[in-house]
N, C-alpha and C positions, 0 to 999 in steps of 0.2 A: 573373511571381518561380515558377521551377516547383520547387517543393520535394515532399518522395521522402520516408517517414519509412519507420523500420522498428521494427515492436512485432509482441511474440507473441498482440497484442487483433485477434480476428478482427472486423472489424465489420459491423453488422445487414445492412448491404444484401448482402458480401458472402461471407455464412456459408450463405445457402444454394445456391453454388454450388459451395462448396468440399468436394474431397474427401479424406477423412484424420480424425486429430484434432487438434481444436481446444482454443484457451484462450482464457476471457475473463470480466471481470474486474476489471481497475484500468480501474473506473468513470471516470473521468477523460478518458478516452486520445477516446473517441466523440465527446463534449462540443464538448472544446477542435479537432475535428479537422472538424470540420465546422459551426464557429465560423470557422474558418480558410479554410474551401469557399465560403464566401459572402463573400466578398473580395472588393473586384478585381481583375483582372490577375492570381489565381493560376490555378494547375492541380497539382493536388495527386493524385499518389501514394503505396498503402502496398503495405511489401517485408512478409509473412507468414508466419516458415515453420510446416507444416504436418506435426505428427510421422505417418509413413508416406502422405503425403497427393502427392498431385499436381501435378504443375509446372503452373502454370494461366499467361494475364494474362483478363481481364475489364476492358473499359471500363460504369462503371456510373453513367448521369446525370453526364458530364464527367471522372470519379474514377478513375482507373485502380491497378487492386488487380493485385498477385500473387501469387503462392504459391510459394512454394519449400516442398517435399520435402528433410525430416530425419527423423533417426535418433531412437531417445527421449531421450541424453544429450547431441543435439550441439548444443544451445544454451549448455552447461556444459565443452564442452571446449575448445582449442585450434582453428582451422580446417582441416581439408581441404583437397585443390584440388577434392575434386568440390562439397564447399559454396560454397568461395570462389566457382569460377564460374557458381556458379547464383546467389548474389547479383549477380556480376558483369554477367551477363547481364540481369538486371531492369532493374538501374544504368542502363545503356546505351543500354537503347529507351527509357528517360525519359527520360536527358538529363537530370538534375538541375542546378539552379542550386545546390541545398542539400540535404545528408543529414541526416535530426535521429534520432539513435539513441534510443531510450530503453529507456532503463535498462543500466546496468554491470555489474549483475545477471546482465544475461545476452552471450553474445562476440560480441555485435555489431558491438561496439566497434572490435573489432581484426582492422576493413576498414577503416582508418586505410591498415593494412602495402598494402594490395592495390589498392586505390579509386585511377584517375589525380589526385595529388593537388594536379588546378586544382577540383577539386572541392571545397569546405569540408563540413564533417562535424560537427557540434555533440551531443554526447549529453545526454542526462537523470538528472539522479540520481531515481531514487528508494530502492532500497535497497543498503546496501553491507554488501556481508557478514563480511568480514573481520569487524568488529564482532562483527556477528553472532551469527558462532560463537560468537566471548567470552561473550558477553551468554546464547546459548541453554546454554554447557553452567551458567552462573552461575544459571539460574534451575531447567534437570535437579535442582541440586544440594536447591537450595531443594522443591524440589517431588516428592524421592525416588522418581522414576520407575523409579527400577530393581528398583525391589520391588515393582512393579505392569507386569510383561508376562504376554502371554499366550502361547504354543506360536510361533506366527503370527509373532511378535520375538526371542524367544530362539533362530529358527535363520532370523534375519538379516532377514528378509522387514519391513522399514515399521517406524515408532516411532521414535519423538526421534532414538537412535543411525544407526537406518538415511537420515534427513533430515539430519546431521549425517558420518557419511560420503558421501553426496550433493556435501552441500558443499565435502569439506574439502582437497582440491585447487584450487578453484574463485579463491581471493584471489590464487594467482598468477597469473591471467589478467589477474582485474581490477586487479591494480594494473599491470600491462599497459597496461589500455586508459589511464586512467589518465595513461601516461609519454605514450602516441603521440601524444593528443588532444591538442589548443589550447583548442579552445572547451566552453564546457558550461553548462548551464542546471542550477541549482536553487533556494531555496528557505528556508535556513535557515546559519544560522551554523555548523549544523554539519557539516552536509555540505559547507561551504564550505570548511571544515577539512581537509577530509579529503582534496580536490580540491587546498591547496595546500600541501598536506604532502609529497603523491607527486610533483607537478608547478609548482614553483614557479612557472614561466613561461605557467600556462594561464590563459584568461580564461573567467569568470565572473560567467554575466549571470544576475537574477532573476524566474523567470517562473513562476506562480501557478498555482493546478489551479483545470479549474471545477467545480463540483459540477452535481448531478445535475439536471434540473427543480425536480420537488414539493420540493426541501430549499428553494432561491426560495422560496417561498408557503405554507409551512409554520411556523406561529407559536406557538412554546411559552406559555403561562400557567398560573400558578399557582394556578390559582382553577381547573384543569378538569384539571388532571395529577392522577394518580391516587399519593396520598403515600406515600412511603417507598418508591417503585418503584426498582432500579436500574437502568440500560441501558447495554449491555455489548456490544462490534461483534462480538467472535470469542470464544471459548475453545482456539481449536486445539490450542496451543501452550504449553508453560510458559514459553517469550517473550513470550504475552501473559498474562499473570496472572491467572490468573483465580478462582487456589488462593488470591491470598493474599485478592482479595476477598470469598471463600466465609472465610476467616480473621476479617478485618474481621467480616463479618454473624454468625458468631460471639459477638465483644462484644456485635454491636447486639441483638439477639435479644429479649435479659430487657425490653431499655426500649421495641424498635419489633418486638413478634411479630409485625407484618405486615405486617414485610420480605419483599422478592422483588429477586430478583435473575436481571433478562432478560435473555435471551443468543441470539440467532439465529446461525444459520453450523452448530451443532452439532454434531459427528460420532459424539459421544455418543450408543451404544446407548442408549436409556434404562431400556426397558421386556427388558435384553435376557436369558438367560436366563446360570446362572455359567456354561456350555456354553458359550454364545458367550465369553461373556467368556477364557474360561482358553484358546478354542481360538486366535479373530482379532481380536480387540477391540485397539485401538490401548493402549502403554502410561498416555500423558496422559491418555486418554480411563475407563480402570480406576480409576487415581488419584482423576480429583476426582470419580467415585462413590467411592470409597470417603470421601473428601473431608464430600461434602454425607451421607451414613449420618453419620460418628463425629463429623458436627458438629450433628445432629439441626434437617438444615436439607432434606429428603428435601421440605416444605410451601413453600419457600422462596423455590426453583431451577422458574425456568420457562424449559424448554428450546423456543426456536420452526421452524422449518422452514425453510428459504431464503428471504428475503422480497424483494416486489420496489420499485423508488424507491419511491414509493407507501407500501406500508408497513413500511420503515424508516424511514421521516418521519413516520409517525402512529407509531412505537414511539417515536420522540425528543421527541417533541408528551406524547405519556400518561405517560412517565419523570418521577421527580422530578428525577433529576438520573440525568448522565447519567457513567461510570466508566472512566477509561485506567490501572490498572491495569501498563502493559507497562514490563517490563525493559528494553527499548532499543523506541525510535520514529525516525523523521525527520521527517516529515510528517503526522502517520497523516489519512488520507481522513476517518475517524467521527469527529475532534473537530471537524473543519471543518464539517461538515454537525449535531454536532449545537450548533455555536456558530451557525451560521446558523438554524437553528431558532431557537434563546433558551435552548436544554437544560441546568441551569446544571454544571460539571462538575468533577469534582477529578481531578487527575490527577497519575500520576507524572510527578518535572522529570529528563526523560531525552532526552540526544539532542537533536532536534529540536525538541523539543515548547516547550520553552522561547522558544526565538523566536515562539514562533505566540500562544499562552497570558504572562497578567505575575502571581504568585502575591498572593491577595488582589483582586484587581483584578477580573480575567477568566478564571479557576480560583483552586482551591484546591488544592496544591502536595506530593506525601508523595515520600519517595523510596524507590525503587522499592524492593518488597518489606517494606518498613516498615507494618502488617499492622494493626497499634496505632495509628501516624498518619490513616491512611486512616479506621480507624474513628469518627477524631477527625475528620474532614476531614467524613466522612458528617455525622455526630453535627450538628452546625455548620449545616451546610446545611437536612437538616432540618427542624431547631430555631427556627432563625431565617430568616425567609420576605422581611426585609427586605437579608437578606445575600445570597439563595437568587435576589430580583432585584435585588441589585446587578452581580451574575456574569452572571447572563442576559444584561442589556438592555448591559453593556458586552462579550460577547463577540460578540452580535450585532453591533454598532455596526464591530468591527472586523471579525468573519466579511463583513459588506453589501462594505465596501470593501477586501477581500482576493479576495474569489470575483465583482467586481465583473467581470459578463461582457466590456462595452466597455474594461474598460481591459487586462484579461488578452488578447482580441486582440490590441489594439493595438502590448501587453509584447512577446508573440509576434515579429509581421510588421516590429518592430521590433529588434529579435534578430535575423530573420534577416538586415536590410538590413543590420545595423551589421555585421554574421558579412563577408557575402558582399564587403560591401567593402572590409571590414581584411584580408580574403583577397586580395582583387583586387588590391592595394595593396604587401604584401607579397609578389605570387608574380608576378612580368614576364616574361612568358613570347617567346622570344621563335621564328618559323617560322626 
């Protein structure tokens, strides 16, 4: 079976060969790719757009890697003929039995209009832009970010408004991707609903994500965690809801003066001067710094550098609990990591989260933005070891089944086989 992936993520073996601006970060991509690579009678290829890059093909350890040169914004616009031709050239060279497009929030799915109809294309659902935009605006209103702009952002460069403007036209492209494709892979009732609302005739397959290796071998233990330490995966956007957690911590700090909020991947210039904030800092970063100071939490917030997978796993292990205060999520990778480690979780009941964990069983829920309820749920886990242990054990059982390596490989190989068979059966061609 010849399987061609199209993804923005540059694989480690190909990375040194690439010329141009690369993207990495969707952690489940490489583990799944190389697990499928080891299956018998499989030939894998990957097409990766590189901003201001060089067109090339590299055959490395029997995998065909293609780079496609694109402009900075060409993954979020309608495809022009030049870009289409670049993808088609790579596809024709590889001659796949099936194409796997990773993410409808990127314009790859439009290739269905241009690729030989005899080749099936399946699209994996990651984020969905149209609701993302709506909930981003909701989270902005809650965070009052508009009062925290540097001069750079006032003049229209970056910030939350910049992100919204960047994506505001994309939902029309996303809707077309849903409409013109037939095969989709998702993981939650939420993403399944969006597929069928846009395309009632679509065929939807359930396909899980693989975690990075350290999370399968790191186990949370209530006896050795740092009490009252809360780990949160990202404070980058208002949509992530870190400001909700700050307000919850303000409620809890009198009872738990040693409470800590720990976050990696922070873009906050923690020690930047007022001058730097005035001119170039991001609006949400400035807002968070002001919130931390206004609530007297300077000693309680720990901002970490970017972490390796081993360091991330250790942070889950060290924490008393994991918090997911997002205003919208599909199947957050961070929640899967927390569950696999066994870190008890307090989560906002949004999007696909309710397909992953159950309230009072494998996590504790609160409504997005409801910092009072969030504080109450955190307090329950801080003060009740038996409840924390129950949540931890149940979550780990679910994660071990959900992210089982062999089962997921079988899932995807079965999906590919079924789609190819279905597509060939319904497309009889005569020479």
